[in-house]
Rosetta silent file (secondary structure, phi, psi, omega in degrees, C-alpha in Angstrom):
SEQUENCE: MTAQLNEMPPDLLELFVDAAARPRTLSVPLPPGRTIRGGEGDADRPTLWLSDDPPPAGLWPRLHAAHQQSGLWPLLLDGYDGEPTRPWQDGEFWPGRGSSPAEHDPERLLAAWWADQTAPYDGDDQLSNDRRAAVTAPYGRDWPGLAPPGEPWTTPQRHADHWAEQLRLAQPAMRLGLVPAGRGSDALAVLGWQGAINHTADPGRLSAVLRSWEDRFGVRVIGVGFAELYLSVAAPPEQTTEALRVAAEHFAFCPDNVWQGQRPCTLAAYAERIVDAPTWAFWWD
SCORE:     score description
SCORE:     0.000 S_00000001
   1 L     0.000  135.278  174.932  111.142  101.637   87.210 S_00000001
   2 L  -126.636  120.789 -179.880  109.869  100.942   83.688 S_00000001
   3 L   -74.087  137.963  175.220  108.392   97.529   82.902 S_00000001
   4 L   -81.239  152.788 -176.235  109.466   95.979   79.621 S_00000001
   5 L   -55.394  128.147  175.483  106.765   94.830   77.220 S_00000001
   6 L    65.128   16.556  173.656  105.252   91.464   78.253 S_00000001
   7 L  -117.138  144.409  175.477  107.591   91.064   81.216 S_00000001
   8 L  -100.027  115.786  179.827  106.610   91.216   84.855 S_00000001
   9 L   -56.796  144.048 -177.350  109.234   93.131   86.851 S_00000001
  10 H   -55.238  -37.217 -178.177  110.648   91.076   89.752 S_00000001
  11 H   -68.328  -30.594  176.264  109.418   93.522   92.390 S_00000001
  12 H   -72.789  -32.972  177.056  105.858   93.192   91.076 S_00000001
  13 H   -61.561  -27.451  179.149  106.110   89.403   91.182 S_00000001
  14 L   -63.844  -18.415 -179.351  106.709   89.750   94.930 S_00000001
  15 L   -71.174  -19.232 -171.250  103.095   90.875   95.259 S_00000001
  16 L  -102.735  133.926  174.158  101.801   87.405   94.395 S_00000001
  17 L   -66.309  -37.962 -175.006  101.627   84.394   96.685 S_00000001
  18 L  -102.785   31.495 -173.941  101.563   82.096   93.623 S_00000001
  19 L   -56.844  -38.115 -177.421  104.152   83.980   91.543 S_00000001
  20 L   -77.749  -25.166 -174.368  106.168   80.841   90.766 S_00000001
  21 L   -86.479  -27.093 -174.593  103.143   78.692   89.954 S_00000001
  22 L  -127.405  118.408  178.921  101.322   80.973   87.529 S_00000001
  23 L   -67.702  137.815  178.710  103.014   82.914   84.728 S_00000001
  24 L  -132.036  147.000  178.388  102.001   86.575   84.564 S_00000001
  25 L  -130.435  153.828  175.973  102.779   89.257   82.061 S_00000001
  26 L  -129.375  116.197 -175.370  102.492   93.019   82.038 S_00000001
  27 L   -96.626    8.678 -174.925  102.153   94.669   78.636 S_00000001
  28 L  -120.366  121.186  175.413  102.055   98.235   79.948 S_00000001
  29 L   -64.292  140.476 -178.220  105.180  100.246   80.851 S_00000001
  30 L  -106.505  149.664  171.739  104.957  101.719   84.333 S_00000001
  31 L   -74.876  173.891  177.930  106.181  105.042   85.639 S_00000001
  32 L   -57.517  140.395  179.887  108.601  105.138   88.583 S_00000001
  33 E  -170.903 -171.742 -176.273  107.178  103.578   91.723 S_00000001
  34 E  -152.302  158.551  172.771  107.785  101.118   94.528 S_00000001
  35 E   -87.470  148.744 -176.298  106.219   98.160   96.311 S_00000001
  36 E  -126.218  133.759  172.659  104.775   98.766   99.779 S_00000001
  37 L   -93.640  133.039  177.128  104.386   96.371  102.693 S_00000001
  38 L   -76.508 -171.715 -177.063  101.298   96.883  104.802 S_00000001
  39 H    61.440   32.927 -177.653  101.120   96.721  108.570 S_00000001
  40 H    54.624   39.598  174.694  103.366   99.781  108.537 S_00000001
  41 H    95.661   -0.963 -175.031  106.086   97.713  106.914 S_00000001
  42 L   -97.795   -0.462 -178.852  105.718   94.529  108.959 S_00000001
  43 L   -66.561  156.085 -178.550  103.768   92.421  106.453 S_00000001
  44 L   -64.545  -31.653 -179.391  105.378   89.229  105.144 S_00000001
  45 L  -150.744  160.616  176.405  105.329   90.538  101.573 S_00000001
  46 L   -70.185  149.475  175.187  104.229   93.665   99.741 S_00000001
  47 L  -126.898    7.735 -179.005  100.618   93.840   98.554 S_00000001
  48 E  -144.986  134.538  165.415  100.725   97.221   96.829 S_00000001
  49 E  -105.117  131.624 -174.736  102.758   98.871   94.104 S_00000001
  50 E  -125.888  128.650  177.498  102.532  102.664   94.366 S_00000001
  51 E   -71.985  150.918  178.890  103.608  105.204   91.770 S_00000001
  52 L   -70.790  -30.537 -175.620  105.862  108.025   92.890 S_00000001
  53 L  -133.945  169.307  174.855  103.702  110.618   91.151 S_00000001
  54 L   -57.682  146.040 -176.286  100.168  110.933   89.754 S_00000001
  55 L   -75.592  153.464  175.291   99.674  108.748   86.658 S_00000001
  56 L   -74.143  165.633  178.616   99.567  110.161   83.138 S_00000001
  57 L   -58.761  139.013  174.563   96.392  110.236   81.071 S_00000001
  58 L    85.298   -9.226 -176.797   95.297  106.877   79.712 S_00000001
  59 H   -72.392  -42.277 -179.534   97.413  104.693   81.993 S_00000001
  60 H   -57.653  -49.814  178.824   94.566  103.478   84.222 S_00000001
  61 H   -59.912  -35.549  179.645   92.495  102.148   81.266 S_00000001
  62 H   -67.945  -40.359  176.801   95.545  100.404   79.790 S_00000001
  63 H   -69.601  -34.906  175.624   96.329   98.688   83.069 S_00000001
  64 H   -60.094  -45.473  179.559   92.664   97.807   83.470 S_00000001
  65 H   -65.160  -29.716 -177.917   92.729   96.110   80.069 S_00000001
  66 L   -85.379   -2.371 -172.200   95.898   94.229   81.035 S_00000001
  67 H   -58.189  -39.038 -176.855   94.451   92.934   84.319 S_00000001
  68 H   -60.918  -36.147  179.688   93.550   89.477   83.023 S_00000001
  69 H   -86.088  -33.279 -174.840   97.173   88.787   82.081 S_00000001
  70 H   -89.066  -30.817 -173.860   98.861   90.682   84.896 S_00000001
  71 L    75.142   10.166 -178.068   96.557   89.899   87.830 S_00000001
  72 E  -108.513  120.987  179.336   97.113   93.476   89.010 S_00000001
  73 E   -91.448  125.882 -179.516   94.063   95.661   89.627 S_00000001
  74 E   -81.290  142.165  176.713   94.702   99.399   89.104 S_00000001
  75 E  -135.945  143.801  166.623   93.495  101.922   91.674 S_00000001
  76 E   -91.038  125.142 -170.081   93.671  105.678   91.944 S_00000001
  77 E  -117.013  129.758  179.756   94.843  106.318   95.496 S_00000001
  78 L  -110.935  149.335  179.874   94.319  109.434   97.564 S_00000001
  79 L   -96.525  175.878  178.063   96.098  110.352  100.791 S_00000001
  80 E   -73.184  140.011 -177.685   94.888  111.722  104.087 S_00000001
  81 L   -59.227  119.768  179.820   94.169  115.448  104.083 S_00000001
  82 L    87.354  -14.411  178.365   97.323  117.246  105.242 S_00000001
  83 E  -135.060   75.563 -169.206   99.316  113.997  105.545 S_00000001
  84 L   -65.229  -16.946  178.277   99.690  112.753  101.964 S_00000001
  85 L   -79.247  -12.585  176.850  101.926  109.782  102.839 S_00000001
  86 L   -93.167  140.771   -4.586   99.047  108.208  104.795 S_00000001
  87 L   -93.580  -12.434 -164.519   97.911  105.533  104.397 S_00000001
  88 L   -71.714  -56.713 -177.505   99.595  104.177  101.276 S_00000001
  89 L   -64.008  -31.760  179.739  103.220  105.261  101.402 S_00000001
  90 L   -82.088   -3.465 -178.558  103.325  104.661  105.158 S_00000001
  91 L    68.140   33.043 -176.280  101.951  101.132  104.810 S_00000001
  92 L   -88.401   57.689  173.515   98.973  102.011  106.985 S_00000001
  93 L  -149.994  157.925 -165.994   96.897   99.047  105.882 S_00000001
  94 L  -129.640   82.173  178.382   96.882   95.503  107.242 S_00000001
  95 L   -64.718  146.184  176.903   96.823   92.628  104.732 S_00000001
  96 L    87.541   -8.258 -178.475   95.986   89.201  106.074 S_00000001
  97 L   -92.509  -15.148 -178.983   93.946   90.408  109.039 S_00000001
  98 L   -98.535  179.179 -179.621   90.570   90.285  107.336 S_00000001
  99 L   -91.288  171.468  173.511   88.434   87.457  106.041 S_00000001
 100 L   -81.016  138.056  177.131   87.958   86.209  102.500 S_00000001
 101 H   -57.095  -28.971 -178.442   85.015   87.817  100.675 S_00000001
 102 H   -66.597  -15.737 -179.097   83.893   84.312   99.677 S_00000001
 103 H   -76.602  -10.788 -168.427   83.104   83.546  103.321 S_00000001
 104 L  -117.995  145.469  169.476   80.200   85.996  103.418 S_00000001
 105 L   -92.992  117.007 -173.809   76.673   86.261  102.099 S_00000001
 106 H   -61.515  -34.954  179.731   76.317   89.916  101.054 S_00000001
 107 H   -67.442  -40.370  177.627   72.606   90.101  101.849 S_00000001
 108 H   -62.932  -39.636  177.013   73.144   88.781  105.376 S_00000001
 109 H   -60.760  -50.459 -177.527   75.908   91.332  105.882 S_00000001
 110 H   -63.816  -40.645  179.505   73.765   94.220  104.673 S_00000001
 111 H   -63.279  -39.628  179.513   70.746   93.049  106.679 S_00000001
 112 H   -68.231  -41.679  178.301   72.849   92.861  109.857 S_00000001
 113 H   -66.185  -38.380  176.905   74.332   96.320  109.287 S_00000001
 114 H   -60.369  -45.521 -179.782   70.857   97.687  108.572 S_00000001
 115 H   -61.237  -39.412  178.920   69.588   96.230  111.846 S_00000001
 116 H   -63.291  -41.791 -175.137   72.479   97.835  113.720 S_00000001
 117 H   -77.067  -24.650 -176.848   71.816  101.261  112.227 S_00000001
 118 H  -102.885    0.893  179.972   68.037  101.193  112.702 S_00000001
 119 L   -66.169  149.047  175.561   67.966   99.724  116.215 S_00000001
 120 L   -54.971  139.839 -174.460   66.455  101.933  118.973 S_00000001
 121 L  -116.376  124.290 -176.911   69.123  104.209  120.397 S_00000001
 122 L  -102.962   -0.133 -176.355   69.252  105.035  124.112 S_00000001
 123 L   -86.572 -167.634 -179.387   72.338  107.231  124.109 S_00000001
 124 L   -81.717  103.138 -176.924   72.867  110.958  123.702 S_00000001
 125 L  -139.727  145.138  179.453   71.635  111.686  120.178 S_00000001
 126 L   -71.596  -19.807 -178.101   70.018  114.694  118.576 S_00000001
 127 L  -102.167  132.003  171.680   67.451  112.478  116.864 S_00000001
 128 L   -70.556  165.932  179.228   64.636  110.740  118.703 S_00000001
 129 H   -64.412  -32.225  176.361   63.940  107.149  117.746 S_00000001
 130 H   -64.977  -42.470  179.495   60.850  108.284  115.822 S_00000001
 131 H   -70.779  -34.094  175.922   62.931  110.719  113.831 S_00000001
 132 H   -63.476  -40.674  177.940   65.633  108.101  113.291 S_00000001
 133 H   -65.492  -33.421  179.441   62.994  105.759  111.871 S_00000001
 134 H   -66.147  -28.296  178.659   61.778  108.556  109.595 S_00000001
 135 H   -61.305  -37.086 -176.926   65.259  108.778  108.066 S_00000001
 136 L  -100.009   17.079  174.840   64.892  105.256  106.689 S_00000001
 137 L   -61.800  146.346    8.208   61.265  105.584  105.589 S_00000001
 138 L   -87.264    7.044 -173.690   59.410  103.867  104.024 S_00000001
 139 L   -88.372  -26.804 -176.189   61.261  100.879  105.472 S_00000001
 140 L    61.140 -122.050  178.480   61.813  102.005  109.041 S_00000001
 141 L   -95.094   -2.895 -175.704   63.575   99.116  110.753 S_00000001
 142 L   -85.732  117.303  177.206   62.484   96.531  108.138 S_00000001
 143 L   -66.304  124.784 -174.813   65.290   95.440  105.842 S_00000001
 144 L   -82.981   -4.538 -177.464   63.865   95.581  102.273 S_00000001
 145 L    88.188  171.652 -178.508   66.184   92.959  100.790 S_00000001
 146 L   -67.967  144.477  175.731   68.621   93.279   97.918 S_00000001
 147 L   -73.402  149.441  177.595   67.756   95.558   95.027 S_00000001
 148 L   -69.224  159.952 -179.867   67.228   93.902   91.635 S_00000001
 149 L   -63.056  152.570  176.398   69.999   94.142   89.036 S_00000001
 150 L   -91.673  172.477  176.380   70.228   97.232   86.843 S_00000001
 151 L   -99.668  120.139 -175.992   70.397   97.496   83.055 S_00000001
 152 L   -68.794  141.780  175.226   73.913   98.405   81.896 S_00000001
 153 L   -78.254  -35.793 -178.702   74.405  101.500   79.749 S_00000001
 154 L  -155.378 -175.844  178.944   77.645  100.117   78.328 S_00000001
 155 L   -68.565  142.763  177.791   80.201   97.499   79.275 S_00000001
 156 H   -55.262  -35.414 -179.207   81.461   97.832   82.851 S_00000001
 157 H   -66.442  -48.372 -179.978   85.042   97.933   81.572 S_00000001
 158 H   -62.514  -40.536  179.856   84.447  100.825   79.163 S_00000001
 159 H   -63.512  -44.145  179.726   82.429  102.674   81.783 S_00000001
 160 H   -64.099  -40.390  179.856   85.159  102.222   84.399 S_00000001
 161 H   -58.926  -44.470 -178.985   87.840  103.403   81.985 S_00000001
 162 H   -65.231  -46.565 -172.682   85.962  106.643   81.335 S_00000001
 163 H   -79.485  -23.369  170.998   85.158  107.433   84.951 S_00000001
 164 H   -65.060  -39.914  176.692   88.613  106.529   86.232 S_00000001
 165 H   -65.798  -37.675  176.821   89.958  109.165   83.868 S_00000001
 166 H   -65.685  -39.020  177.399   87.375  111.635   85.136 S_00000001
 167 H   -64.965  -40.678  178.261   88.390  110.902   88.723 S_00000001
 168 H   -60.906  -39.954  179.119   92.050  111.422   87.819 S_00000001
 169 H   -70.625  -37.715 -177.693   91.200  114.818   86.340 S_00000001
 170 H   -72.287  -31.764 -178.801   88.999  115.810   89.286 S_00000001
 171 L  -128.817   77.021 -170.660   91.620  114.814   91.879 S_00000001
 172 L   -67.251  -10.355  177.702   94.982  115.288   90.154 S_00000001
 173 L   -83.357   -9.952 -177.667   97.037  114.484   93.259 S_00000001
 174 L   -64.521  138.617  178.093   95.869  110.856   93.286 S_00000001
 175 E  -100.290  170.628 -178.958   98.622  108.323   92.654 S_00000001
 176 E   -95.961  134.735  173.450   98.427  104.978   90.917 S_00000001
 177 E  -122.703  149.489  173.257   98.277  101.732   92.857 S_00000001
 178 E  -124.742  129.640 -175.713   98.429   98.129   91.652 S_00000001
 179 E  -125.673  133.944  179.367   96.988   95.376   93.835 S_00000001
 180 E   -75.153   84.539 -176.227   97.241   91.590   93.223 S_00000001
 181 L  -133.443  135.918  179.367   93.509   90.904   93.071 S_00000001
 182 L   -67.082  -25.751  176.363   91.535   88.619   90.787 S_00000001
 183 L  -147.375  152.818 -174.476   88.715   91.162   90.653 S_00000001
 184 H   -59.679  -33.423 -179.355   88.508   94.790   91.651 S_00000001
 185 H   -61.644  -25.266 -177.046   86.015   94.129   94.424 S_00000001
 186 H   -85.422   -6.584 -174.398   88.636   92.045   96.255 S_00000001
 187 H   -59.632  -39.031 -179.854   91.261   94.805   96.313 S_00000001
 188 H   -63.547  -40.112  179.807   90.119   96.133   99.707 S_00000001
 189 H   -68.510  -42.421  179.680   90.365   92.673  101.240 S_00000001
 190 H   -61.053  -43.969 -179.274   93.790   91.991   99.695 S_00000001
 191 H   -69.841  -31.405 -168.900   95.116   95.307  100.992 S_00000001
 192 L    74.100   40.558 -177.470   93.533   95.026  104.416 S_00000001
 193 L   -62.869  136.571 -175.835   92.152   98.545  103.970 S_00000001
 194 L  -115.450   20.375 -177.052   91.026  100.114  107.240 S_00000001
 195 L   -65.731  -21.938  179.818   89.167  103.165  105.946 S_00000001
 196 L  -109.115   27.323 -170.666   85.827  101.897  107.259 S_00000001
 197 L   -61.652  -27.453  177.642   87.152  100.667  110.604 S_00000001
 198 L   -75.023  -10.032  177.276   84.513  102.585  112.588 S_00000001
 199 L  -106.848  -47.480  174.901   81.885  100.612  110.671 S_00000001
 200 L  -152.033  136.154  178.601   83.648   97.283  110.196 S_00000001
 201 L   -86.981   -0.379 -175.799   87.222   96.250  110.919 S_00000001
 202 L  -112.681  100.356  179.746   87.011   93.476  108.310 S_00000001
 203 H   -67.236  -16.406  174.943   87.506   94.714  104.720 S_00000001
 204 H   -61.669  -30.559  177.702   86.645   91.224  103.487 S_00000001
 205 H   -71.331  -39.841  175.418   83.028   92.022  104.347 S_00000001
 206 H   -62.063  -43.122 -179.399   83.122   95.203  102.286 S_00000001
 207 H   -64.014  -33.195  177.759   84.599   93.259   99.386 S_00000001
 208 H   -62.176  -41.928  177.205   81.809   90.683   99.621 S_00000001
 209 H   -67.889  -40.552  179.091   79.221   93.422   99.069 S_00000001
 210 H   -61.594  -36.731  174.990   81.307   94.923   96.271 S_00000001
 211 H   -57.528  -44.820  179.847   81.320   91.528   94.539 S_00000001
 212 H   -63.908  -40.436  178.774   77.524   91.564   94.596 S_00000001
 213 H   -68.518  -33.831  173.623   77.429   95.110   93.209 S_00000001
 214 H   -56.266  -47.002 -175.895   79.839   94.107   90.458 S_00000001
 215 H   -71.533  -38.978 -173.773   77.382   91.422   89.388 S_00000001
 216 H   -91.510  -29.473 -172.927   74.156   93.429   89.777 S_00000001
 217 H  -126.735   11.187  179.586   75.167   96.989   88.865 S_00000001
 218 L    60.990   32.023 -178.898   78.323   96.671   86.787 S_00000001
 219 E   -72.923  143.304  169.407   80.323   98.310   89.576 S_00000001
 220 E  -134.458  138.137  177.355   84.091   98.580   89.327 S_00000001
 221 E   -78.845  119.101 -177.938   86.408   99.851   92.058 S_00000001
 222 E  -113.785  -22.534 -177.851   88.364  102.742   90.537 S_00000001
 223 E  -155.757  152.656  179.660   89.719  104.685   93.524 S_00000001
 224 E  -142.155  138.449  174.640   90.362  104.511   97.259 S_00000001
 225 L  -115.664 -162.719  178.004   91.315  107.174   99.786 S_00000001
 226 L   -61.592  -43.316  177.273   92.095  107.205  103.485 S_00000001
 227 L  -140.709   25.267 -176.618   88.402  106.656  104.278 S_00000001
 228 E  -122.331  151.703  178.467   86.850  107.074  100.813 S_00000001
 229 E  -137.075  132.604 -176.498   85.821  104.626   98.128 S_00000001
 230 E  -121.512  125.756 -177.011   85.084  105.489   94.488 S_00000001
 231 E  -124.990  141.745  166.041   83.119  103.188   92.189 S_00000001
 232 E   -90.973  148.391 -172.647   82.033  103.368   88.567 S_00000001
 233 E  -134.694  102.874 -176.045   78.489  102.096   88.020 S_00000001
 234 L   -81.217  -16.542 -178.231   77.535  100.848   84.558 S_00000001
 235 L  -134.269   64.985 -178.611   73.991   99.804   85.547 S_00000001
 236 L   -74.881  162.979  175.496   72.666  102.362   88.065 S_00000001
 237 L   -63.870  139.850 -175.325   69.001  102.515   89.120 S_00000001
 238 L  -105.684   -9.182  179.206   66.956  104.464   86.576 S_00000001
 239 L  -131.017  154.778 -178.150   63.816  105.138   88.623 S_00000001
 240 H   -61.608  -37.540 -179.482   63.305  106.461   92.136 S_00000001
 241 H   -63.432  -39.396  176.356   61.547  103.278   93.251 S_00000001
 242 H   -69.082  -41.820 -177.052   64.558  101.208   92.187 S_00000001
 243 H   -63.547  -29.031 -179.040   66.976  103.723   93.660 S_00000001
 244 H   -65.094  -39.102  177.317   65.273  103.521   97.061 S_00000001
 245 H   -67.769  -39.937  177.370   66.200   99.845   97.386 S_00000001
 246 H   -65.381  -40.471  178.924   69.760  100.614   96.300 S_00000001
 247 H   -59.638  -36.704  177.406   69.869  103.499   98.780 S_00000001
 248 H   -62.506  -39.928  176.841   68.986  101.053  101.556 S_00000001
 249 H   -64.607  -42.081  178.221   72.021   98.959  100.603 S_00000001
 250 H   -61.942  -41.039  179.930   74.200  102.074  100.601 S_00000001
 251 H   -62.719  -41.485  178.397   72.912  103.058  104.034 S_00000001
 252 H   -68.095  -39.990 -177.082   73.748   99.627  105.428 S_00000001
 253 H   -71.867  -41.139 -176.899   77.150   99.594  103.717 S_00000001
 254 L  -146.265   82.399 -176.335   78.124  103.162  104.620 S_00000001
 255 L   -56.221  -29.964 -177.927   75.681  104.874  107.021 S_00000001
 256 H   -63.894  -23.433  176.372   77.695  108.107  106.951 S_00000001
 257 H   -60.168  -31.280  179.121   76.640  108.669  103.346 S_00000001
 258 H   -97.808  -51.590 -176.533   73.142  109.343  104.683 S_00000001
 259 H   -58.542  -39.114 -175.194   73.690  110.431  108.304 S_00000001
 260 L  -118.931   19.540 -179.509   76.375  112.938  107.342 S_00000001
 261 L   -88.753 -159.792  179.541   75.616  113.470  103.669 S_00000001
 262 L   -63.496  145.715  176.708   73.759  116.214  101.833 S_00000001
 263 L   -87.378  146.439    2.373   70.649  117.532  103.517 S_00000001
 264 L   -74.532  143.255 -176.462   67.935  116.473  103.889 S_00000001
 265 L   -87.923   74.445  177.064   69.516  113.375  105.414 S_00000001
 266 L  -132.501  158.046  178.362   66.882  110.807  104.512 S_00000001
 267 H   -61.369  -39.989 -178.745   66.934  107.625  102.504 S_00000001
 268 H   -63.763  -42.934  178.814   64.404  109.078  100.057 S_00000001
 269 H   -66.279  -40.154  178.144   66.511  112.187   99.401 S_00000001
 270 H   -63.670  -40.537  179.901   69.621  110.072   98.974 S_00000001
 271 H   -59.675  -40.225  178.218   67.774  107.802   96.528 S_00000001
 272 H   -59.070  -35.643 -175.800   66.931  110.797   94.344 S_00000001
 273 H   -76.028  -18.636 -178.777   70.619  111.647   94.118 S_00000001
 274 H  -103.132    2.561  173.518   71.676  108.198   92.867 S_00000001
 275 L   -62.579  125.977  179.255   69.103  107.868   90.066 S_00000001
 276 L    59.507   18.367 -178.803   71.152  107.429   86.865 S_00000001
 277 L   -74.193  123.050 -177.584   74.344  108.196   88.813 S_00000001
 278 L   -78.697  -11.388  177.169   77.332  106.853   86.810 S_00000001
 279 E  -138.547  154.559  171.293   79.542  106.726   89.913 S_00000001
 280 E  -123.337  139.202  176.359   79.082  106.054   93.624 S_00000001
 281 E  -126.640  141.839 -178.961   81.297  107.518   96.322 S_00000001
 282 E  -128.746  146.244  178.453   81.441  106.487   99.981 S_00000001
 283 E  -142.491  130.011  178.904   82.997  108.112  103.000 S_00000001
 284 L  -109.909  134.604  178.774   83.281  106.731  106.524 S_00000001
 285 L   -74.384    0.000    0.000   83.742  108.977  109.550 S_00000001
C-alpha cells in the first residue's frame, strides 16, 4: 500500500474511533503494510498499522513531523526473540482492556510501585531485607518524590528524530508501526501493550508516567518490543544527584532495570549510567 499525498488511506482511517468526525491527512507515502487487530484478532477495530518490512531511512522522522495532521504516532517495533511475528503481527496486544492515562496521578503510581518493591520480603530470595534496602540507598524504603524537570539540549522532536534513526540502525529488523494516539506516551495504552504484565497489567498506568516524563524530560516514545520500551530523552539529568531521583522513578516504573541490570545492581550505580543519557531503555522480565 502507498498513501497518496495528503490523503488518508481507508484502512488507516479504520484505526480511529472518530474517523468520520475529524478530518485527517497523511502527507507521507507509506511502504507496504497492513492493519492489525489486537486481542489476537478479536478486537472491534484495528489499532495498529504494521509495515511488512523494516522502514527505510528517514521515514520515522517524516511520520513524526506529520503526526499533528495524521494523528498517527510512529513506532519502531521489535518482535519476540525467535518468534518474530509476536506480538505485533499476531495481534498479541489487548486494546480497550486498560485504563485511560488521564485517570492516574503519576507520582501516586510511582510511589505505590516503589512501596511494593521496597517492602520487606519473607519469601525465598538471595538478598536479605538489609541488602535489599541497600540497593535503594540512600532512600531505603522512603519514596523520594518526583525528580525536578531537566534542561533540554534541543527540541524533543529533533532529538527523537535523531535517536529513532539510531535505533533503526542498531536494530535493523525492527518494523514500522503507526498507532492512533494523540501523544506518543499514550501509544502503549491505545495498543493495550502487555510487555510489562508481570509488573502491571494496565498499560494506561505506564502511559500516565510517560506523560509526566514527556513534560519533565522531553521524553518521546520511539520504539517498543515484546517486553522492551525505548525512549529518547531531550532533557536528561546532568548531575549524579539529579540522576539519583530519576533512577528512583525508573526503579519504580521498571524494577528489572535495576534488579536484573548491569552490576552492581544498586540505585546509585544505575544513576551514574543515566547521567546525560540521550535515551532510556526498559525491559520487564
